[in-house]
N, C-alpha and C positions, 0 to 999 in steps of 0.2 A: 504494500500499500503505500503510494507516493505520500509525503509530507508537503502539506503545506507553507510557505514560507512569504510570512507577513510583507516581507521586504522584495518582495519577486516584483521584477517590472513587467508590466503587460501594454500588450500592443491595445490602440483604441477597439479593435475588433474584438478581443479577448476579454476585454472589460464589457463589450456591449453585450456579449454571449453572457456573463454572469450576471449582468444588470437588466438582461430579456428586452434590451432595446436595440435601437439602431446604432453604427457605429458614429453616424453623423449625429445624434443625440449624444454621444459620450462626449464628442470636438466641441459641440456645443458647450456642454456642461465644464470643459476646460476653458473656453475661452472666455465664458461669461464670471470663471472662478468659482464653481461649485466644487469642482474636483481637481485638485493640484496635480500637476504634470511637469514632466522635464522632457528635455529634447534630446532624441537620439539621432543626429544627423537631422535630417529633415522630417520626422518622425516623434509623436508624441508619445511617451510612457508614463503610464499612472501605476502606484503601487498597489499590488493587492487590499493591504490592509485600506488605504484609502477607499477602492471602488466597494469592499466589505462593508465601510462604516455607510457609503451612501446607500447601498442595499437595505443594510437594517434601518435607515433611517426612513426609508421610502415604506418599509413593509407596517410600522405603525403610525397611523393617522388619528389627528383628533378628531374629537364628533365633530367639530364643523366642516372638514375635511371630510369627512365619510358621507356627512349629510351633503357637502356640494358634489363628491362624487356619485351617490346615489340620483341625485337631481342630474346630472349628466347622464347617468345610464338611461331615463327617461327620455331625457330630451334627443340622444343617439339612438333610442328605437323608432322616436319620430321623423330623424333624420333619414334614416334608413329607408321608411316606407315611402318618403316624398322627397328624396334629394334634392331635383332641382329648387323645387320651391322655396325649401326652407337656405340651401344656397344663400339664392337671389335674396332672401330676406336678411339674411345675417351680412352679406356684403352692403346692405342700405344701413342695416344697423351700424355696422363697422366704421362706416364712413362717418356716421352723424358722433360714434364714440371719439373718434380720430379728431374731431374741432375742438372737445374739452380735455383730451388727454394730454398728460403732461410728462416728463422723466421716463422712469422705466416700463410705467404702462402704455406708451408708445411703442415699444419694443414688442410686448404682448401683444398687440395690435397687431406688427408689421407681421408676427408670426402666424398669428388667425389668419391673415391676408395670405401668407404663403400656403396655409392648410386647404384655405377654400379654394385654392386653383389647383389643388393637386386631388388624388382618387378619395373618394369618401369613405373606403374602408381606413385608409390612413387618417383622416380628420376624425373618424371617430376614434381610433385606438386613440389617437394624442388627447382627445377631449376626455377619454376615460381611464388614463394613464394613472398611477398609482405616485408615481414619483413626487417631489416638490415641484419641478417644472409642470407636472399635469395641474397640479394645486393650483399654481401662480396662471396658468392658462384659463382656469376655469375661474378666476377671480375677475377676468377682462373680457369674459366671452359674450359674444355678439349673439347670443342663442336665448338670451333671458325671454324676449317675447315668444319663442316657441309652444309653450306650455300655457293653457288658458288657467285663472283663475281657481277654477274647479280641480283642473288635471294636476296645477301645482300642489293644492290642500291635500289631494289624495294621495300623491307620492309623498309627502312628507308625514304624513298621517303613517303611510305604511314602514316609511324608514323609523318613524320614533317604535313602531311595532316590532320592527327588525332588531335595532338597535337594543330595544329591552330584552328580547330572547339572547342578542350576543353578550350584554352584561351580565344574564341569568347564568348563562349556559357554560 
């Protein structure tokens, strides 16, 4: 059995496999300062222990993050039923949001813009991602309009029931 070395330097591709995400997402985390890295020639290297810390941190979400993720799954269900309609509406909402956004929020809105230009399955994967990046994206979501008040209330009631079972189990 191989012994894991916490100081082992990993490629961004190897880190992506450990984090169950894309290599580009690992590069983005490095660029944003969320994952420390060093250079090996022209390639980034990350320490296994830093990747493991990111993985552990993304496994435990706060109650508000779990609630946000729950709502994102409900929105994703509607998005998958009518992707053209909701993507168009999200683009319009994104433009309205950009008018008043400042600082880091603008970067998240740019991320949403890129996601909306890509395949719907990748959009859904990112909006329901458990990582800190996924949590940040959800805080700046252009999909708030997708759920009616009734649907939102029903989703939140289901979350409360589920969360109570989770806490008791």
